[in-house]
C-alpha positions in Angstrom: 82.7 104.6 77.8 81.6 108.5 79.3 84.0 110.0 81.0 82.6 111.1 85.2 86.0 112.5 86.4 88.5 114.4 84.6 91.3 115.7 87.3 93.8 117.6 85.9 97.0 119.2 87.4 95.7 118.5 91.3 98.0 120.4 93.8 97.2 120.1 97.4 99.5 122.4 99.1 99.7 123.1 103.2 101.8 126.1 103.7 105.3 125.5 101.4 104.3 121.6 101.3 102.7 120.1 98.1 101.3 117.3 99.5 99.9 115.8 96.1 101.6 118.3 93.2 100.2 118.3 89.7 98.1 114.8 89.4 96.3 114.1 86.5 93.8 111.1 85.8 90.3 110.0 84.5 87.6 107.6 85.7 84.7 106.4 83.4 81.2 105.7 84.6 81.2 102.2 86.0 85.2 101.7 86.3 87.2 101.1 89.4 90.8 102.5 89.8 93.1 101.5 92.1 95.1 104.5 93.7 98.4 102.6 95.2 101.4 104.2 96.8 103.0 104.0 99.9 102.1 105.7 103.3 102.6 109.6 103.2 102.5 109.2 98.9 99.4 111.6 98.6 96.7 109.3 98.0 94.1 110.1 100.7 95.0 113.7 100.6 94.0 113.6 96.9 90.4 112.2 97.7 89.8 114.6 100.7 90.7 117.2 98.3 87.7 116.0 95.8 85.4 115.6 98.2 85.9 119.4 99.5 87.0 118.4 103.2 90.6 120.2 103.7 90.0 123.7 104.6 93.5 124.4 105.9 94.8 123.4 102.3 95.4 125.7 99.4 93.9 123.7 96.2 94.7 124.3 92.4 93.5 122.7 89.4 90.6 121.3 88.2 88.4 118.4 89.0 85.5 118.3 86.3 82.6 116.4 87.7 79.8 115.8 85.7 80.5 118.7 84.3 81.0 120.5 87.4 84.6 121.3 88.8 84.7 119.9 92.5 87.3 122.7 93.4 85.5 125.6 92.2 82.5 124.5 94.4 81.5 126.6 97.3 80.7 125.1 100.4 76.8 125.0 100.0 76.9 123.4 96.7 79.4 120.8 97.5 77.1 119.8 100.4 74.7 118.6 98.0 77.0 116.5 95.7 78.7 114.9 98.6 76.6 112.6 100.2 74.2 112.1 97.1 76.5 111.9 94.0 79.9 111.9 95.4 80.4 109.5 98.7 83.6 108.2 100.5 84.4 105.2 102.7 87.1 106.7 105.5 90.0 104.9 106.8 88.8 104.0 110.4 84.6 103.7 110.9 85.0 103.8 114.3 86.3 108.0 114.1 84.2 108.3 111.2 81.0 107.4 113.2 79.8 110.0 115.3 80.5 108.1 118.7 77.1 109.7 120.6 74.8 109.0 117.9 72.5 105.4 117.0 74.2 104.1 113.7 71.2 104.2 112.2 69.9 107.4 112.6 73.3 108.5 110.6 72.3 106.4 108.0 68.8 108.1 108.0 70.7 111.4 108.3 72.4 111.2 104.7 68.7 109.8 103.2 66.6 113.3 105.0 69.2 115.1 104.3 69.8 114.5 100.2 66.3 112.7 99.4 63.9 114.8 101.3 62.9 111.2 103.2 60.7 111.8 106.4 62.1 109.9 109.7 59.9 106.7 109.0 60.8 106.4 105.4 64.5 106.9 106.0 64.4 104.5 109.0 62.7 102.1 107.0 65.4 102.6 104.0 68.6 101.8 106.8 67.4 99.3 107.6 67.5 97.6 104.2 70.5 98.8 103.7 71.7 97.0 106.6 70.2 94.3 105.5 71.9 94.7 102.1 75.7 95.4 103.5 75.0 92.0 105.4 74.9 93.4 108.5 73.3 90.3 111.2 70.3 91.3 113.0 69.8 94.9 111.6 66.3 95.6 113.4 68.7 95.7 116.7 72.0 97.1 115.4 69.8 99.6 113.7 69.9 101.1 117.7 73.3 100.1 118.5 76.2 103.0 119.1 79.5 102.4 117.2 81.0 101.0 120.1 78.9 98.3 120.5 79.8 97.4 117.1 82.7 95.6 116.1 85.4 97.2 113.0 84.0 94.7 110.1 80.4 95.6 111.2 81.0 99.6 111.6 82.6 99.8 108.4 79.8 97.9 106.7 77.6 100.9 108.6 80.0 103.0 106.9 79.2 101.5 103.4 75.9 101.6 103.8 76.2 105.5 104.3 77.8 106.1 101.4 75.8 104.1 98.9 72.6 105.1 100.5 71.7 107.7 97.5 73.2 105.6 94.9 76.8 108.2 94.1 78.0 108.2 90.7 81.3 107.8 92.6 82.8 106.1 95.5 86.2 106.5 97.5 86.8 103.9 98.9 90.0 104.7 101.4 92.1 102.3 102.6 88.3 100.6 103.7 90.0 97.5 105.1 92.9 98.4 107.3 91.6 97.6 110.3 90.1 94.5 109.6 91.0 91.0 109.7 91.6 89.0 106.7 88.7 86.9 106.8 86.3 90.2 107.3 88.7 92.0 104.8 87.6 89.6 101.9 84.0 90.4 103.1 84.3 94.2 102.9 86.4 94.1 99.3 83.4 91.8 98.1 80.7 93.6 99.4 82.1 96.6 97.3 82.6 95.3 94.2 79.2 93.5 94.0 77.6 96.9 94.7 79.9 98.8 92.2 78.5 96.4 89.5 74.5 96.4 91.2 74.7 100.4 91.1 76.5 100.6 88.2 79.0 103.1 90.4 82.5 104.1 89.8 85.0 103.8 92.3 88.3 105.4 92.9 90.0 102.4 95.3 93.2 103.7 97.6 95.0 101.1 98.8 99.0 100.0 99.4 97.7 96.2 99.2 98.5 95.2 95.7 96.3 92.0 96.0 93.7 93.9 96.5 94.2 96.1 93.4 95.0 92.5 91.2 91.3 91.7 92.2 89.4 94.9 92.7 90.3 97.4 89.6 90.1 97.9 86.4 93.0 100.4 86.1 95.7 101.4 88.0 97.5 104.8 89.2 100.6 104.5 91.1 101.8 107.9 93.2 105.0 108.6 94.9 106.2 111.5 96.5 102.6 113.6 95.6 102.6 113.0 92.0 101.6 109.7 89.7 104.5 107.9 88.2 102.8 105.7 86.2 99.1 104.8 84.6 98.0 101.2 83.2 95.4 98.9 82.8 95.6 96.5 86.0 96.6 93.3 84.0 99.0 95.4 82.1 100.5 97.1 85.2 101.2 93.8 87.1 102.4 91.7 83.6 105.2 94.3 82.7 105.5 97.4 85.1 107.2 100.0 83.6 108.5 102.6 86.7 111.4 101.1 88.6 109.4 102.0 91.5 106.1 99.9 90.2 109.0 97.5 89.7 109.8 97.9 93.4 106.4 97.6 94.4 105.7 94.2 92.9 109.5 92.9 93.9 108.4 93.4 97.1 105.4 91.6 97.4 106.4 88.0 99.3 105.6 84.8 96.9 104.0 81.6 97.6 106.9 80.0 95.3 109.9 81.4 97.2 111.6 79.4 99.4 112.0 80.0 103.4 115.8 81.7 102.5 115.0 83.4 100.1 115.5 87.3 101.1 112.4 89.5 100.6 113.3 92.5 98.0 113.1 96.1 99.6 113.5 99.7 97.9 116.7 101.0 99.4 116.7 104.7 101.0 113.5 106.8 101.8 111.0 109.0 100.2 112.3 112.0 99.1 109.6 115.1 99.8 108.4 117.1 97.4 109.6 120.3 99.4 113.2 118.4 98.6 112.8 117.6 94.9 115.4 118.3 92.6 114.4 116.7 89.3 113.0 112.8 89.1 112.0 112.5 93.0 112.6 108.6 92.7 116.0 108.7 91.6 118.2 108.7 94.7 116.6 105.0 95.6 116.9 104.2 91.6 120.0 101.9 90.3 118.8 103.3 86.6 119.2 107.0 87.2 121.4 108.6 85.2 121.7 112.6 84.7 118.9 112.9 82.6 116.9 112.3 86.2 117.9 115.6 87.1 115.3 116.7 84.9 112.0 116.0 86.6 110.0 113.9 83.7 106.3 114.4 82.8 104.0 111.6 82.7 103.9 110.6 79.2 101.5 108.3 77.3 103.2 105.3 76.1 100.0 103.9 74.4 97.2 100.8 75.4 95.8 102.8 77.9 99.4 103.4 79.8 101.8 106.1 80.9 104.8 106.9 82.7 106.8 109.3 84.3 110.5 108.0 83.9 113.9 109.0 82.0 114.9 105.1 81.4 111.4 103.0 81.8 111.2 99.2 81.4 
């Protein structure tokens, strides 16, 4: 497989706070990577950094995308890539869409900007995209404003805009967070089908392990700004190595559990990067020892796996 994205030591700082602290990962053409972790671990911040949408942050490291370092590009060159080769679906479509512009015009704008389409061509293509993503009555919806559409329909509009130029990489940031369960399944199925149709690589950012199991080829688990484990999806679920990953999987409700069975939890709270000394999960870890006073590196363990732990399972 050909490597499409190669991220090395990506660090995102807001003042003295390291929201993302030296993460590294690769993504092949057509591959889907799940970026997993609890709220505040740095998943979305990493994606926004790759998109060049963090003006107030200081970025270090590199992110090679098709031979270009995304972190080193100026805004003009980044704008030519963003939306054309690299696209993103944001968490809340209601706020990502402009409230005063018709949704059809917002999708058409992407085509006019990156493909040079005229107004008639862009509108016709936007209509085709609305049909592709399953928007009912697309001719009518094309002229609707975001507030006139449901959350699921707005998310489909966001997907239409994201795939308009057939990007090589799609960043999907919690794409089903605000949707009900039935619509979630429809959106995830749509993303999976579009990825296969266009040969599009995808980074799926989520805290839902069920989504990860059904959608991804590989998984990277983040904790307090760092990647603590990476593995093929099946291998990670079959045999998690990092204590945090073990805790995450253990906290998922099971259908075979009894009514009186307690749901497993991870004790304590997240240690921030600013407070970190050694392994950041050590204060919550039953396996912690004196060795954990030194922060472990993410070490490959074979068969596409890597773990940052002194006492892996």
